[in-house]
C-alpha positions in Angstrom: -22.0 54.0 36.0 -21.7 57.7 35.9 -21.5 59.3 39.9 -24.8 60.9 39.0 -26.4 57.7 37.9 -24.9 56.0 41.4 -26.2 59.3 43.1 -30.0 58.6 41.8 -30.1 54.6 42.2 -28.9 55.6 46.0 -31.7 57.7 46.7 -34.1 55.6 44.6 -32.8 52.5 47.0 -33.2 54.6 50.6 -37.1 55.9 49.3 -37.7 52.3 48.1 -37.0 51.3 51.8 -39.5 53.3 52.9 -42.5 53.8 50.3 -43.8 51.9 47.6 -43.0 52.7 44.1 -46.4 53.4 43.1 -49.8 54.7 44.3 -53.8 54.7 43.2 -56.1 57.7 43.4 -59.6 57.2 44.0 -60.5 57.9 40.5 -58.1 55.5 39.6 -55.3 57.4 38.4 -52.4 55.8 39.3 -48.8 57.3 39.9 -44.8 56.5 40.6 -42.7 57.7 42.5 -39.4 58.8 41.0 -36.7 61.6 43.1 -38.3 64.4 42.3 -41.8 63.2 43.6 -44.7 61.7 42.5 -45.6 61.9 38.5 -48.9 60.6 37.0 -48.1 57.2 34.7 -52.0 56.6 33.7 -55.7 55.6 34.5 -57.1 51.9 35.8 -60.7 53.1 36.0 -62.2 49.9 35.8 -60.4 47.7 38.5 -59.2 47.8 42.1 -56.4 49.3 43.2 -53.9 46.3 43.2 -55.0 45.6 39.2 -54.4 49.0 38.3 -50.3 48.7 40.2 -50.0 45.3 39.2 -50.9 46.6 35.4 -48.6 49.4 35.7 -45.8 46.9 37.2 -46.0 44.1 34.8 -44.8 47.7 32.1 -42.0 48.0 34.2 -41.2 44.4 34.3 -41.3 44.1 30.6 -38.9 47.3 30.6 -36.6 45.8 33.0 -36.8 42.8 31.0 -35.4 44.8 28.0 -32.3 46.4 30.2 -31.3 43.0 31.4 -31.2 41.4 27.5 -29.0 44.1 26.3 -26.9 43.3 29.5 -26.4 39.8 28.9 -26.1 40.3 25.3 -23.1 42.7 25.7 -21.5 40.4 28.3 -21.7 37.1 26.1 -20.6 39.1 23.2 -21.3 38.2 19.7 -23.3 41.1 19.1 -22.2 44.3 17.8 -21.0 47.2 20.4 -23.0 49.6 17.8 -26.2 47.9 17.6 -26.5 47.1 21.2 -25.5 50.7 21.6 -28.3 52.0 19.5 -30.9 49.7 21.1 -29.7 50.8 24.5 -30.7 54.2 23.4 -34.5 53.0 22.1 -34.5 51.7 25.8 -33.4 54.5 27.4 -36.4 56.6 25.1 -38.8 54.3 26.3 -37.3 55.0 30.1 -37.9 58.3 30.0 -41.4 59.0 31.5 -42.2 55.6 31.0 -46.0 54.7 32.2 -44.8 52.4 34.3 -44.2 51.5 38.1 -41.1 50.2 39.7 -37.5 52.1 40.5 -37.6 53.6 36.8 -34.3 55.4 38.3 -32.3 52.1 38.8 -32.9 51.1 35.1 -31.9 54.6 33.5 -29.0 53.9 35.7 -28.4 50.7 34.5 -28.9 52.0 30.8 -26.2 54.6 31.3 -23.7 52.0 32.4 -24.2 50.3 29.5 -24.3 52.9 27.2 -20.9 54.2 28.5 -19.4 50.4 28.5 -20.8 50.2 24.9 -19.4 53.5 23.4 -15.7 52.5 24.4 -16.4 49.1 22.9 -18.1 50.5 19.5 -14.4 52.9 19.0 -12.9 49.4 19.4 -14.8 47.8 16.8 -14.7 50.8 14.8 -10.7 50.3 15.0 -11.1 46.8 14.3 -13.7 47.6 11.5 -11.3 49.9 9.5 -8.3 47.2 10.0 -10.8 44.4 8.5 -11.7 46.8 5.5 -7.9 47.8 4.8 -6.8 44.2 5.0 -9.7 43.4 2.4 -8.6 46.0 0.3 -5.3 44.7 0.3 -6.7 41.1 -0.3 -9.2 42.4 -3.1 -6.2 44.4 -4.6 -4.0 41.4 -4.4 -6.6 39.2 -6.3 -6.9 42.1 -9.2 -3.1 42.1 -9.7 -3.1 38.3 -10.0 -5.8 38.8 -12.6 -3.9 41.7 -14.4 -0.6 39.7 -14.5 -2.8 37.0 -16.1 -3.9 39.3 -18.6 -0.8 41.2 -19.4 0.7 37.3 -20.8 2.0 36.7 -23.9 -0.9 34.7 -25.3 1.4 32.9 -27.7 2.8 31.4 -24.2 -0.3 30.9 -22.2 -0.9 27.2 -21.0 -4.8 28.2 -21.3 -6.5 25.4 -19.4 -4.2 26.2 -16.6 -4.6 30.2 -17.2 -8.6 29.6 -17.3 -8.1 27.7 -14.2 -6.6 30.3 -12.5 -9.4 33.0 -13.5 -11.8 31.0 -12.3 -10.0 30.6 -8.9 -9.0 34.3 -8.9 -13.2 35.0 -9.8 -14.0 32.6 -6.6 -11.8 34.3 -4.2 -13.7 37.7 -5.2 -16.9 36.4 -4.7 -15.5 34.8 -1.8 -14.4 38.0 -0.1 -17.4 40.3 -1.4 -19.9 37.5 0.5 -17.7 36.9 3.8 -15.4 40.1 4.0 -16.4 43.5 5.2 -18.3 45.9 3.1 -15.2 48.1 1.0 -15.9 52.1 0.5 -18.4 52.4 -2.5 -15.6 54.2 -4.5 -12.6 51.7 -3.6 -14.8 48.8 -4.2 -16.1 50.3 -7.8 -12.7 50.8 -9.1 -11.1 47.6 -8.1 -13.9 45.7 -9.8 -13.5 47.8 -13.0 -10.2 46.5 -12.6 -10.3 42.9 -12.0 -13.9 43.1 -14.9 -11.4 44.6 -17.5 -8.5 41.9 -16.5 -10.5 38.9 -16.5 -12.1 40.4 -20.5 -8.8 40.9 -21.9 -8.2 37.4 -20.8 -11.2 35.7 -22.1 -10.4 38.0 -25.5 -7.1 36.8 -25.7 -8.3 32.8 -25.5 -10.8 33.8 -28.1 -8.1 34.9 -30.9 -5.6 32.5 -29.3 -8.1 29.7 -30.1 -9.7 31.4 -33.2 -5.8 31.2 -34.7 -5.1 27.9 -33.9 -8.4 26.7 -35.2 -7.2 28.4 -38.3 -3.9 26.9 -38.3 -5.4 23.4 -37.2 -7.9 23.5 -40.7 -4.7 24.5 -42.5 -2.7 21.6 -40.9 -6.2 18.9 -41.5 -6.0 19.8 -45.1 -2.6 19.2 -45.5 -2.8 15.9 -44.0 -5.7 15.3 -45.7 -3.8 15.1 -49.2 -1.2 12.8 -47.7 -3.5 10.7 -47.0 -4.7 10.6 -50.3 -1.8 10.1 -51.6 -0.5 7.4 -49.5 -3.9 5.1 -50.3 -3.2 5.9 -53.6 -0.4 4.2 -53.8 -2.0 0.9 -53.1 -1.8 -0.3 -56.2 1.8 0.0 -56.8 2.5 -2.4 -53.6 6.1 -2.9 -52.3 7.0 -0.4 -55.3 5.2 2.1 -53.4 7.4 1.9 -50.1 10.1 4.8 -50.6 7.1 7.2 -51.7 5.4 6.4 -49.2 8.5 7.2 -46.7 8.8 10.5 -48.6 5.3 11.1 -47.7 5.9 10.1 -44.0 8.8 13.0 -44.2 6.6 15.4 -45.0 3.8 14.2 -42.3 6.3 14.5 -40.1 6.8 18.3 -40.6 3.0 19.2 -41.5 2.7 20.6 -37.9 -0.6 19.5 -35.4 -3.9 19.6 -36.5 -5.6 18.7 -32.8 -5.7 15.6 -31.2 -8.7 14.1 -32.6 -8.5 15.2 -36.0 -4.4 13.5 -36.0 -5.6 10.7 -34.7 -8.1 9.7 -37.0 -5.7 10.8 -40.1 -2.6 9.3 -38.5 -5.1 5.8 -38.6 -5.8 6.0 -42.3 -2.3 7.3 -43.2 -0.8 4.4 -40.9 -2.9 1.8 -42.5 -2.2 2.6 -46.3 1.6 2.2 -45.0 1.0 -1.1 -43.4 -0.8 -2.3 -47.0 2.3 -1.5 -48.5 4.6 -2.9 -46.0 2.5 -6.0 -45.8 3.2 -6.4 -49.6 6.5 -6.4 -49.3 6.4 -9.1 -45.9 4.7 -11.5 -48.1 6.8 -11.0 -51.2 9.8 -11.9 -48.3 7.8 -14.5 -47.1 7.5 -16.3 -50.4 11.4 -15.5 -51.6 12.0 -16.9 -48.0 9.9 -19.9 -49.1 11.8 -20.7 -52.3 14.9 -19.7 -51.0 15.1 -23.2 -48.3 17.0 -25.6 -51.0 19.2 -22.6 -51.5 20.4 -22.2 -48.4 20.8 -26.0 -48.0 23.2 -25.8 -50.7 25.2 -23.2 -49.5 25.5 -24.6 -46.0 26.4 -27.9 -47.9 29.4 -25.3 -49.8 30.7 -24.6 -46.7 30.9 -27.9 -45.2 33.0 -28.7 -48.2 34.7 -25.2 -48.2 36.2 -26.7 -44.7 38.8 -28.6 -46.7 40.4 -25.6 -48.0 41.9 -25.1 -44.6 43.4 -29.0 -44.5 44.9 -28.6 -47.9 48.3 -28.1 -47.3 49.1 -27.1 -51.0 48.0 -23.8 -50.8 47.6 -23.3 -55.0 45.3 -26.8 -54.6 43.6 -24.9 -51.8 42.8 -22.0 -53.8 41.7 -24.0 -56.5 39.1 -26.2 -54.5 38.0 -22.5 -53.2 37.7 -20.9 -56.3 35.3 -23.6 -57.9 33.5 -23.5 -54.5 32.8 -19.8 -55.1 31.7 -19.8 -58.8 28.9 -22.2 -57.3 27.9 -20.3 -54.6 27.7 -17.7 -57.1 25.9 -19.9 -59.2 23.1 -20.6 -56.4 22.4 -17.1 -56.3 20.7 -14.6 -54.0 18.9 -15.9 -50.6 16.4 -15.1 -48.2 15.8 -13.5 -45.7 18.3 -11.5 -45.6 19.8 -11.9 -42.6 20.7 -15.5 -43.5 22.1 -14.8 -46.6 24.5 -12.4 -44.1 25.3 -15.3 -42.0 26.3 -17.3 -44.6 27.9 -14.8 -46.8 30.0 -14.1 -43.5 30.9 -18.0 -42.7 32.3 -17.9 -46.4 34.2 -14.6 -46.0 35.9 -16.4 -43.2 37.3 -19.4 -44.9 38.4 -17.0 -47.6 40.0 -14.7 -45.2 42.1 -17.8 -43.7 43.2 -18.6 -47.0 44.8 -15.3 -48.3 46.2 -14.9 -44.7 48.2 -18.3 -46.0 48.7 -16.8 -49.3 50.5 -13.6 -47.8 52.5 -15.6 -46.2 53.8 -17.9 -49.0 54.3 -15.0 -51.0 56.3 -12.8 -48.6 58.3 -15.8 -48.0 58.9 -16.6 -51.4 59.0 -13.3 -53.1 62.6 -12.9 -55.0 63.1 -9.8 -53.5 62.8 -10.9 -49.9 64.9 -13.7 -50.7 67.4 -11.8 -52.1 67.8 -8.9 -49.1 67.4 -12.2 -46.4 70.6 -13.3 -47.9 72.0 -10.1 -48.4 71.4 -10.1 -44.4 72.7 -13.2 -43.7 76.4 -12.8 -45.6 76.6 -9.7 -43.2 75.5 -11.8 -39.9 77.7 -14.5 -40.9 80.5 -12.0 -41.3 79.9 -10.3 -38.7 80.2 -13.7 -36.3 83.3 -14.7 -37.9 85.0 -11.8 -36.6 83.2 -11.6 -33.2 84.5 -15.5 -33.0 88.1 -13.7 -33.3 87.4 -11.3 -31.1 86.3 -13.9 -28.3 89.3 -15.8 -29.1 91.7 -12.9 -29.0 90.2 -11.7 -25.4 90.5 -14.9 -24.2 93.9 -15.2 -25.3 95.3 -11.9 -23.7 92.3 -12.2 -20.8 90.7 -8.8 -20.7 87.6 -9.8 -19.5 85.8 -6.7 -20.3 86.4 -7.0 -23.9 85.8 -11.0 -23.5 82.1 -10.2 -22.1 81.3 -7.3 -24.8 82.7 -9.7 -27.6 80.7 -12.4 -26.3 78.0 -10.6 -26.0 77.5 -9.1 -29.3 78.1 -12.9 -31.0 74.9 -14.1 -28.8 72.9 -11.2 -30.2 74.1 -12.1 -33.9 73.7 -15.1 -34.1 69.9 -14.9 -32.5 69.3 -12.5 -35.4 70.9 -15.3 -37.6 69.0 -17.7 -36.0 65.3 -15.2 -36.6 65.7 -15.3 -40.4 65.4 -18.9 -40.2 69.3 -20.2 -41.1 
């Protein structure tokens, strides 16, 4: 409260203690007491003095209520100081020359004090509002830059489902900031919106172009795979013989590209069904072959049992003769199915063949003339060496030369071991 307002309030309070705030003349003219004297506020000719005063006192009470309401709103906060300041100035205008009876000076002092307090609060609010606008500009700019970053990406590398979701989220942020944030300066707001709108339009354009190209590529792949399906289905009359050609078509299918999930799934179902028909024909043939091979398998198993005698035959020539006869009958039986069963039977026979071949190699080495000649030559050399070493041992014993005896004895034992290894 200013010094002038306090002075007016104190003067009014002093007067209020001695005189009433209003008076009514005989002709019904009503006046209010102010610091400068009495001021006429109106007439009330058709009523009593009390009624006339009461009428103008109610007007004062209404003005006092407005002042009190403004003070309460200021104390409680929540209302804009600038708005309250504007309302306070309006109330001050009502108090100037008001047609009311009461301590108008006190009300004016309260309003003046409120206006002063609201002026300081308005400055604080204005600073906060400027900061809020600056922050809103930064946030709005961040949204714009994120949208422009999306627009600048290579359309061929963009995951468009994710990119569309990101752009939608950015647009939602923009709307939220626009609805709940402070109002931006018009020029700034228009500039930011133009940048955001252009970025959004660019992303939409790239997305449409990308999917248009993708649709065109999918159509080409779809046509290519459709032709592959028709060629695969045309193999059906060939049955099992069509499998190699189907495998070639499968290699082409793998390199054909993508035609879109829905189209790919439908075409693959047809392509696979065509292949299943071919492999089913082979499966039926293999089942028939396996059924026809039952007797052959049993016959070959009987030959394996018979071939067990090959290992028991000590005469290698007779063992070879026995195995050769079994091999001839084995070949006469012919191939059997399934292939796994044939491989298992062949492996069992091969083990018997390898065992006999091993015996034959050992026998050949033992009876090979060249081998025998080399063995006889080695035997003569060892026999001569042993005879010489025996003489050396006898000489050493006679002379009592222990070192010579040890050397000769060690060499003699080694030569005898070699001779024993030759089987002689």
